C-alpha positions as a printed Julia matrix, in Angstrom:
88×3 Matrix{Float64}:
   5.17    7.43   -7.76
   5.11    4.51   -5.09
   2.1     4.8    -2.49
   2.19    3.35    0.94
  -1.01    1.9     2.02
  -1.19    0.98    5.55
  -3.75   -0.16    8.19
  -5.31   -2.45    5.47
  -7.92   -5.17    6.54
  -6.21   -8.32    6.58
  -8.92   -9.51    4.4
  -7.86   -7.34    1.48
  -7.12   -8.69   -1.88
  -5.32   -7.58   -4.74
  -8.57   -7.18   -6.71
 -10.15   -4.92   -3.74
  -7.0    -2.71   -4.11
  -7.13   -2.48   -7.64
 -11.06   -1.3    -7.32
 -10.01    1.35   -4.58
  -7.27    3.04   -6.86
  -8.65    2.64  -10.38
 -11.11    5.66  -10.0
  -7.91    7.84   -9.79
  -6.07    6.55  -12.86
  -3.85    3.79  -14.18
  -2.31    1.35  -11.84
   1.31    0.37  -12.62
   1.54   -2.22  -10.08
   0.18   -3.46   -6.71
   2.17   -5.46   -3.85
   0.51   -6.5    -0.73
   3.11   -7.54    1.78
   2.81  -10.97    3.52
   4.81  -12.65    6.27
   7.57  -14.55    4.94
   7.09  -17.57    7.29
   3.24  -17.84    7.55
   2.33  -16.09    4.25
  -0.23  -14.32    6.04
  -1.09  -10.64    5.06
   0.9    -7.87    7.22
  -1.68   -5.14    6.86
   0.06   -2.91    4.34
   1.09   -2.82    0.64
   2.14   -0.59   -2.12
   0.34    0.81   -5.29
   2.49    2.44   -7.98
   0.83    5.13  -10.23
   1.77    8.09  -12.35
   2.37   11.09   -9.93
  -0.66   13.31  -10.69
  -2.95   10.18  -10.33
  -1.17    9.06   -7.11
  -1.33   12.63   -5.73
  -5.34   12.36   -6.09
  -5.6     8.76   -4.85
  -3.55   10.19   -1.54
  -5.7    13.04   -1.1
  -8.77   11.17   -1.5
  -8.17    7.8     0.45
  -5.98    9.03    3.45
  -7.74    8.6     6.73
 -10.83    6.85    5.02
 -12.23    3.95    6.56
 -12.39    0.34    5.03
 -13.89   -2.47    6.86
 -13.49   -0.55   10.15
  -9.88    0.32    9.79
  -8.84    3.82    9.13
  -6.3     3.79    6.12
  -2.99    5.52    6.04
  -2.02    6.3     2.38
   0.99    8.41    1.43
   3.98    8.53   -0.72
   6.16    5.81    0.23
   9.69    6.6     1.37
  12.7     5.04   -0.26
  13.76    1.98    1.82
  16.91    2.87    3.97
  19.68    0.27    3.47
  21.07   -1.16    6.69
  24.64   -0.66    7.02
  24.79   -3.63    9.33
  23.23   -7.01    8.38
  21.92   -9.31   10.95
  23.62  -12.49   11.39
  22.14  -15.44   13.09
């Protein structure tokens, strides 16, 4: 299952995310999203885990506080494809 983790502190690292999710089971992947132009963190990311482990992580971590920010942790929605592409 792919887990959305939102409202992350901008100082979060992949290692810190791993430490947060490891108690719930094996992590398959972690992806912190950064701005394409500046490379700065955008305050959200994704963690991939087995379904049972992911459910436990979501229940335990959603609405918890990290560095003064309340995390939003839930199952990520599949990305919707846009029928119209932006053209500049």
